[in-house]
PDB file of N, CA, C and O in Angstrom:
ATOM      1  N   MET A   1      89.006  88.495 100.113  1.00  0.00           N
ATOM      2  CA  MET A   1      90.226  88.587  99.358  1.00  0.00           C
ATOM      3  C   MET A   1      90.043  87.876  98.024  1.00  0.00           C
ATOM      4  O   MET A   1      89.387  86.839  97.927  1.00  0.00           O
ATOM      5  N   LEU A   2      90.634  88.459  97.024  1.00  0.00           N
ATOM      6  CA  LEU A   2      90.581  87.890  95.681  1.00  0.00           C
ATOM      7  C   LEU A   2      91.989  87.543  95.214  1.00  0.00           C
ATOM      8  O   LEU A   2      92.962  88.141  95.676  1.00  0.00           O
ATOM      9  N   PRO A   3      92.103  86.589  94.310  1.00  0.00           N
ATOM     10  CA  PRO A   3      93.417  86.301  93.740  1.00  0.00           C
ATOM     11  C   PRO A   3      93.954  87.546  93.028  1.00  0.00           C
ATOM     12  O   PRO A   3      93.172  88.323  92.480  1.00  0.00           O
ATOM     13  N   PRO A   4      95.276  87.746  93.027  1.00  0.00           N
ATOM     14  CA  PRO A   4      95.863  88.950  92.430  1.00  0.00           C
ATOM     15  C   PRO A   4      95.443  89.216  90.993  1.00  0.00           C
ATOM     16  O   PRO A   4      95.322  90.375  90.596  1.00  0.00           O
ATOM     17  N   LYS A   5      95.219  88.179  90.209  1.00  0.00           N
ATOM     18  CA  LYS A   5      94.876  88.393  88.803  1.00  0.00           C
ATOM     19  C   LYS A   5      93.501  89.025  88.617  1.00  0.00           C
ATOM     20  O   LYS A   5      93.267  89.683  87.604  1.00  0.00           O
ATOM     21  N   VAL A   6      92.589  88.845  89.566  1.00  0.00           N
ATOM     22  CA  VAL A   6      91.242  89.403  89.423  1.00  0.00           C
ATOM     23  C   VAL A   6      90.957  90.544  90.398  1.00  0.00           C
ATOM     24  O   VAL A   6      89.934  91.217  90.273  1.00  0.00           O
ATOM     25  N   ALA A   7      91.835  90.768  91.357  1.00  0.00           N
ATOM     26  CA  ALA A   7      91.623  91.835  92.337  1.00  0.00           C
ATOM     27  C   ALA A   7      91.767  93.202  91.674  1.00  0.00           C
ATOM     28  O   ALA A   7      92.704  93.418  90.905  1.00  0.00           O
ATOM     29  N   PRO A   8      90.852  94.126  91.962  1.00  0.00           N
ATOM     30  CA  PRO A   8      90.956  95.460  91.371  1.00  0.00           C
ATOM     31  C   PRO A   8      92.166  96.233  91.897  1.00  0.00           C
ATOM     32  O   PRO A   8      92.713  97.084  91.196  1.00  0.00           O
ATOM     33  N   GLN A   9      92.580  95.938  93.124  1.00  0.00           N
ATOM     34  CA  GLN A   9      93.754  96.566  93.725  1.00  0.00           C
ATOM     35  C   GLN A   9      94.636  95.472  94.291  1.00  0.00           C
ATOM     36  O   GLN A   9      94.150  94.544  94.938  1.00  0.00           O
ATOM     37  N   LYS A  10      95.924  95.580  94.047  1.00  0.00           N
ATOM     38  CA  LYS A  10      96.857  94.543  94.482  1.00  0.00           C
ATOM     39  C   LYS A  10      97.340  94.750  95.908  1.00  0.00           C
ATOM     40  O   LYS A  10      97.911  93.840  96.507  1.00  0.00           O
ATOM     41  N   GLY A  11      97.120  95.928  96.451  1.00  0.00           N
ATOM     42  CA  GLY A  11      97.559  96.232  97.806  1.00  0.00           C
ATOM     43  C   GLY A  11      97.203  97.665  98.154  1.00  0.00           C
ATOM     44  O   GLY A  11      96.611  98.390  97.354  1.00  0.00           O
ATOM     45  N   VAL A  12      97.574  98.058  99.364  1.00  0.00           N
ATOM     46  CA  VAL A  12      97.314  99.416  99.833  1.00  0.00           C
ATOM     47  C   VAL A  12      98.612  99.996 100.380  1.00  0.00           C
ATOM     48  O   VAL A  12      99.297  99.357 101.178  1.00  0.00           O
ATOM     49  N   LEU A  13      98.943 101.198  99.951  1.00  0.00           N
ATOM     50  CA  LEU A  13     100.105 101.911 100.470  1.00  0.00           C
ATOM     51  C   LEU A  13      99.632 102.886 101.537  1.00  0.00           C
ATOM     52  O   LEU A  13      98.686 103.643 101.321  1.00  0.00           O
ATOM     53  N   VAL A  14     100.285 102.866 102.677  1.00  0.00           N
ATOM     54  CA  VAL A  14      99.991 103.806 103.753  1.00  0.00           C
ATOM     55  C   VAL A  14     101.175 104.755 103.842  1.00  0.00           C
ATOM     56  O   VAL A  14     102.291 104.333 104.146  1.00  0.00           O
ATOM     57  N   THR A  15     100.940 106.022 103.579  1.00  0.00           N
ATOM     58  CA  THR A  15     102.025 106.998 103.599  1.00  0.00           C
ATOM     59  C   THR A  15     102.271 107.486 105.017  1.00  0.00           C
ATOM     60  O   THR A  15     101.336 107.734 105.778  1.00  0.00           O
ATOM     61  N   ILE A  16     103.545 107.617 105.356  1.00  0.00           N
ATOM     62  CA  ILE A  16     103.940 108.098 106.682  1.00  0.00           C
ATOM     63  C   ILE A  16     104.985 109.183 106.481  1.00  0.00           C
ATOM     64  O   ILE A  16     105.986 108.976 105.795  1.00  0.00           O
ATOM     65  N   PHE A  17     104.749 110.322 107.075  1.00  0.00           N
ATOM     66  CA  PHE A  17     105.720 111.410 107.025  1.00  0.00           C
ATOM     67  C   PHE A  17     105.654 112.145 108.347  1.00  0.00           C
ATOM     68  O   PHE A  17     104.623 112.139 109.020  1.00  0.00           O
ATOM     69  N   ARG A  18     106.763 112.784 108.719  1.00  0.00           N
ATOM     70  CA  ARG A  18     106.831 113.450 110.017  1.00  0.00           C
ATOM     71  C   ARG A  18     106.432 114.917 109.953  1.00  0.00           C
ATOM     72  O   ARG A  18     105.829 115.449 110.885  1.00  0.00           O
ATOM     73  N   LYS A  19     106.772 115.561 108.845  1.00  0.00           N
ATOM     74  CA  LYS A  19     106.500 116.998 108.713  1.00  0.00           C
ATOM     75  C   LYS A  19     105.649 117.238 107.478  1.00  0.00           C
ATOM     76  O   LYS A  19     105.719 116.485 106.507  1.00  0.00           O
ATOM     77  N   ASP A  20     104.845 118.294 107.521  1.00  0.00           N
ATOM     78  CA  ASP A  20     104.010 118.636 106.365  1.00  0.00           C
ATOM     79  C   ASP A  20     104.853 118.909 105.124  1.00  0.00           C
ATOM     80  O   ASP A  20     104.395 118.699 104.001  1.00  0.00           O
ATOM     81  N   GLU A  21     106.086 119.377 105.326  1.00  0.00           N
ATOM     82  CA  GLU A  21     106.970 119.660 104.196  1.00  0.00           C
ATOM     83  C   GLU A  21     107.328 118.381 103.438  1.00  0.00           C
ATOM     84  O   GLU A  21     107.643 118.440 102.249  1.00  0.00           O
ATOM     85  N   GLU A  22     107.285 117.248 104.094  1.00  0.00           N
ATOM     86  CA  GLU A  22     107.628 115.967 103.473  1.00  0.00           C
ATOM     87  C   GLU A  22     106.464 115.379 102.672  1.00  0.00           C
ATOM     88  O   GLU A  22     106.664 114.480 101.855  1.00  0.00           O
ATOM     89  N   ARG A  23     105.270 115.877 102.902  1.00  0.00           N
ATOM     90  CA  ARG A  23     104.064 115.288 102.313  1.00  0.00           C
ATOM     91  C   ARG A  23     104.127 115.207 100.785  1.00  0.00           C
ATOM     92  O   ARG A  23     103.829 114.159 100.212  1.00  0.00           O
ATOM     93  N   ALA A  24     104.508 116.292 100.126  1.00  0.00           N
ATOM     94  CA  ALA A  24     104.530 116.311  98.658  1.00  0.00           C
ATOM     95  C   ALA A  24     105.498 115.275  98.105  1.00  0.00           C
ATOM     96  O   ALA A  24     105.178 114.568  97.150  1.00  0.00           O
ATOM     97  N   GLN A  25     106.679 115.186  98.702  1.00  0.00           N
ATOM     98  CA  GLN A  25     107.679 114.226  98.233  1.00  0.00           C
ATOM     99  C   GLN A  25     107.204 112.787  98.461  1.00  0.00           C
ATOM    100  O   GLN A  25     107.360 111.931  97.590  1.00  0.00           O
ATOM    101  N   VAL A  26     106.632 112.532  99.620  1.00  0.00           N
ATOM    102  CA  VAL A  26     106.141 111.185  99.937  1.00  0.00           C
ATOM    103  C   VAL A  26     104.994 110.807  99.007  1.00  0.00           C
ATOM    104  O   VAL A  26     104.960 109.689  98.493  1.00  0.00           O
ATOM    105  N   MET A  27     104.061 111.720  98.784  1.00  0.00           N
ATOM    106  CA  MET A  27     102.918 111.426  97.920  1.00  0.00           C
ATOM    107  C   MET A  27     103.337 111.229  96.466  1.00  0.00           C
ATOM    108  O   MET A  27     102.758 110.404  95.759  1.00  0.00           O
ATOM    109  N   GLU A  28     104.337 111.980  96.019  1.00  0.00           N
ATOM    110  CA  GLU A  28     104.832 111.806  94.649  1.00  0.00           C
ATOM    111  C   GLU A  28     105.389 110.393  94.463  1.00  0.00           C
ATOM    112  O   GLU A  28     105.094 109.728  93.470  1.00  0.00           O
ATOM    113  N   ARG A  29     106.182 109.950  95.412  1.00  0.00           N
ATOM    114  CA  ARG A  29     106.768 108.606  95.335  1.00  0.00           C
ATOM    115  C   ARG A  29     105.687 107.537  95.488  1.00  0.00           C
ATOM    116  O   ARG A  29     105.705 106.534  94.774  1.00  0.00           O
ATOM    117  N   ALA A  30     104.755 107.742  96.404  1.00  0.00           N
ATOM    118  CA  ALA A  30     103.680 106.769  96.618  1.00  0.00           C
ATOM    119  C   ALA A  30     102.797 106.642  95.380  1.00  0.00           C
ATOM    120  O   ALA A  30     102.359 105.544  95.039  1.00  0.00           O
ATOM    121  N   THR A  31     102.536 107.756  94.710  1.00  0.00           N
ATOM    122  CA  THR A  31     101.716 107.731  93.498  1.00  0.00           C
ATOM    123  C   THR A  31     102.383 106.901  92.412  1.00  0.00           C
ATOM    124  O   THR A  31     101.724 106.119  91.727  1.00  0.00           O
ATOM    125  N   LYS A  32     103.694 107.073  92.254  1.00  0.00           N
ATOM    126  CA  LYS A  32     104.426 106.290  91.254  1.00  0.00           C
ATOM    127  C   LYS A  32     104.405 104.802  91.615  1.00  0.00           C
ATOM    128  O   LYS A  32     104.166 103.953  90.757  1.00  0.00           O
ATOM    129  N   LEU A  33     104.657 104.495  92.885  1.00  0.00           N
ATOM    130  CA  LEU A  33     104.632 103.095  93.317  1.00  0.00           C
ATOM    131  C   LEU A  33     103.249 102.478  93.133  1.00  0.00           C
ATOM    132  O   LEU A  33     103.129 101.345  92.667  1.00  0.00           O
ATOM    133  N   ALA A  34     102.210 103.221  93.496  1.00  0.00           N
ATOM    134  CA  ALA A  34     100.846 102.706  93.365  1.00  0.00           C
ATOM    135  C   ALA A  34     100.523 102.393  91.909  1.00  0.00           C
ATOM    136  O   ALA A  34      99.900 101.375  91.609  1.00  0.00           O
ATOM    137  N   LYS A  35     100.945 103.263  91.020  1.00  0.00           N
ATOM    138  CA  LYS A  35     100.700 103.032  89.593  1.00  0.00           C
ATOM    139  C   LYS A  35     101.453 101.792  89.113  1.00  0.00           C
ATOM    140  O   LYS A  35     100.891 100.958  88.403  1.00  0.00           O
ATOM    141  N   ASP A  36     102.721 101.672  89.502  1.00  0.00           N
ATOM    142  CA  ASP A  36     103.545 100.534  89.080  1.00  0.00           C
ATOM    143  C   ASP A  36     103.042  99.206  89.648  1.00  0.00           C
ATOM    144  O   ASP A  36     103.111  98.174  88.981  1.00  0.00           O
ATOM    145  N   LEU A  37     102.539  99.241  90.876  1.00  0.00           N
ATOM    146  CA  LEU A  37     102.131  98.009  91.559  1.00  0.00           C
ATOM    147  C   LEU A  37     100.641  97.696  91.428  1.00  0.00           C
ATOM    148  O   LEU A  37     100.217  96.592  91.770  1.00  0.00           O
ATOM    149  N   GLY A  38      99.851  98.628  90.949  1.00  0.00           N
ATOM    150  CA  GLY A  38      98.404  98.431  90.893  1.00  0.00           C
ATOM    151  C   GLY A  38      97.782  98.504  92.274  1.00  0.00           C
ATOM    152  O   GLY A  38      96.827  97.788  92.574  1.00  0.00           O
ATOM    153  N   ALA A  39      98.333  99.381  93.121  1.00  0.00           N
ATOM    154  CA  ALA A  39      97.881  99.493  94.504  1.00  0.00           C
ATOM    155  C   ALA A  39      97.062 100.768  94.703  1.00  0.00           C
ATOM    156  O   ALA A  39      96.988 101.621  93.819  1.00  0.00           O
ATOM    157  N   HIS A  40      96.457 100.875  95.867  1.00  0.00           N
ATOM    158  CA  HIS A  40      95.664 102.036  96.280  1.00  0.00           C
ATOM    159  C   HIS A  40      96.462 102.773  97.349  1.00  0.00           C
ATOM    160  O   HIS A  40      97.158 102.139  98.142  1.00  0.00           O
ATOM    161  N   ILE A  41      96.372 104.101  97.384  1.00  0.00           N
ATOM    162  CA  ILE A  41      97.032 104.889  98.425  1.00  0.00           C
ATOM    163  C   ILE A  41      95.986 105.275  99.459  1.00  0.00           C
ATOM    164  O   ILE A  41      94.980 105.903  99.129  1.00  0.00           O
ATOM    165  N   ASP A  42      96.224 104.901 100.706  1.00  0.00           N
ATOM    166  CA  ASP A  42      95.333 105.269 101.803  1.00  0.00           C
ATOM    167  C   ASP A  42      95.740 106.663 102.274  1.00  0.00           C
ATOM    168  O   ASP A  42      96.784 106.821 102.907  1.00  0.00           O
ATOM    169  N   THR A  43      94.935 107.661 101.974  1.00  0.00           N
ATOM    170  CA  THR A  43      95.276 109.047 102.306  1.00  0.00           C
ATOM    171  C   THR A  43      94.503 109.573 103.512  1.00  0.00           C
ATOM    172  O   THR A  43      94.456 110.782 103.738  1.00  0.00           O
ATOM    173  N   ARG A  44      93.906 108.686 104.276  1.00  0.00           N
ATOM    174  CA  ARG A  44      93.158 109.145 105.451  1.00  0.00           C
ATOM    175  C   ARG A  44      94.109 109.775 106.463  1.00  0.00           C
ATOM    176  O   ARG A  44      95.178 109.231 106.738  1.00  0.00           O
ATOM    177  N   ASP A  45      93.721 110.913 107.013  1.00  0.00           N
ATOM    178  CA  ASP A  45      94.504 111.592 108.043  1.00  0.00           C
ATOM    179  C   ASP A  45      94.043 111.153 109.420  1.00  0.00           C
ATOM    180  O   ASP A  45      92.921 110.677 109.593  1.00  0.00           O
ATOM    181  N   GLY A  46      94.920 111.317 110.396  1.00  0.00           N
ATOM    182  CA  GLY A  46      94.540 111.070 111.770  1.00  0.00           C
ATOM    183  C   GLY A  46      94.690 109.636 112.238  1.00  0.00           C
ATOM    184  O   GLY A  46      94.318 109.323 113.369  1.00  0.00           O
ATOM    185  N   LEU A  47      95.216 108.769 111.415  1.00  0.00           N
ATOM    186  CA  LEU A  47      95.431 107.386 111.828  1.00  0.00           C
ATOM    187  C   LEU A  47      96.919 107.126 111.996  1.00  0.00           C
ATOM    188  O   LEU A  47      97.730 107.570 111.184  1.00  0.00           O
ATOM    189  N   THR A  48      97.269 106.414 113.036  1.00  0.00           N
ATOM    190  CA  THR A  48      98.653 105.984 113.197  1.00  0.00           C
ATOM    191  C   THR A  48      98.795 104.637 112.496  1.00  0.00           C
ATOM    192  O   THR A  48      97.789 103.999 112.188  1.00  0.00           O
ATOM    193  N   PRO A  49     100.015 104.195 112.241  1.00  0.00           N
ATOM    194  CA  PRO A  49     100.168 102.870 111.617  1.00  0.00           C
ATOM    195  C   PRO A  49      99.467 101.774 112.424  1.00  0.00           C
ATOM    196  O   PRO A  49      98.905 100.848 111.838  1.00  0.00           O
ATOM    197  N   LEU A  50      99.490 101.862 113.747  1.00  0.00           N
ATOM    198  CA  LEU A  50      98.802 100.873 114.567  1.00  0.00           C
ATOM    199  C   LEU A  50      97.298 100.964 114.352  1.00  0.00           C
ATOM    200  O   LEU A  50      96.630  99.937 114.231  1.00  0.00           O
ATOM    201  N   GLY A  51      96.758 102.167 114.304  1.00  0.00           N
ATOM    202  CA  GLY A  51      95.327 102.346 114.067  1.00  0.00           C
ATOM    203  C   GLY A  51      94.912 101.833 112.703  1.00  0.00           C
ATOM    204  O   GLY A  51      93.836 101.253 112.554  1.00  0.00           O
ATOM    205  N   ALA A  52      95.762 102.043 111.703  1.00  0.00           N
ATOM    206  CA  ALA A  52      95.453 101.576 110.351  1.00  0.00           C
ATOM    207  C   ALA A  52      95.431 100.058 110.298  1.00  0.00           C
ATOM    208  O   ALA A  52      94.568  99.476 109.640  1.00  0.00           O
ATOM    209  N   SER A  53      96.372  99.403 110.983  1.00  0.00           N
ATOM    210  CA  SER A  53      96.402  97.941 110.943  1.00  0.00           C
ATOM    211  C   SER A  53      95.222  97.355 111.710  1.00  0.00           C
ATOM    212  O   SER A  53      94.689  96.316 111.321  1.00  0.00           O
ATOM    213  N   ARG A  54      94.815  97.995 112.777  1.00  0.00           N
ATOM    214  CA  ARG A  54      93.652  97.500 113.521  1.00  0.00           C
ATOM    215  C   ARG A  54      92.377  97.643 112.710  1.00  0.00           C
ATOM    216  O   ARG A  54      91.507  96.774 112.757  1.00  0.00           O
ATOM    217  N   SER A  55      92.261  98.749 111.957  1.00  0.00           N
ATOM    218  CA  SER A  55      91.043  98.941 111.172  1.00  0.00           C
ATOM    219  C   SER A  55      90.971  97.947 110.025  1.00  0.00           C
ATOM    220  O   SER A  55      89.891  97.691 109.493  1.00  0.00           O
ATOM    221  N   ALA A  56      92.105  97.387 109.639  1.00  0.00           N
ATOM    222  CA  ALA A  56      92.128  96.389 108.571  1.00  0.00           C
ATOM    223  C   ALA A  56      91.910  94.983 109.125  1.00  0.00           C
ATOM    224  O   ALA A  56      91.873  94.011 108.370  1.00  0.00           O
ATOM    225  N   GLY A  57      91.769  94.879 110.444  1.00  0.00           N
ATOM    226  CA  GLY A  57      91.524  93.579 111.051  1.00  0.00           C
ATOM    227  C   GLY A  57      92.782  92.842 111.459  1.00  0.00           C
ATOM    228  O   GLY A  57      92.727  91.662 111.806  1.00  0.00           O
ATOM    229  N   CYS A  58      93.915  93.523 111.422  1.00  0.00           N
ATOM    230  CA  CYS A  58      95.185  92.901 111.811  1.00  0.00           C
ATOM    231  C   CYS A  58      95.517  93.287 113.243  1.00  0.00           C
ATOM    232  O   CYS A  58      95.065  94.318 113.741  1.00  0.00           O
ATOM    233  N   ILE A  59      96.304  92.457 113.895  1.00  0.00           N
ATOM    234  CA  ILE A  59      96.761  92.787 115.255  1.00  0.00           C
ATOM    235  C   ILE A  59      98.260  92.668 115.311  1.00  0.00           C
ATOM    236  O   ILE A  59      98.859  92.901 116.361  1.00  0.00           O
TER     237      ILE A  59
END
């Protein structure tokens, strides 16, 4: 981990949507938030929120 002032990314956004029809709207909002916050969007498919947190080393 790096201090926020030197970190290339300030955080990671994990998008969650229930239907494929929601994907475009969710990604549009996530893209704006990522730009405003200096964050990265995790677009990997097939992971649940629990799986994503475990892969990051959280429990």
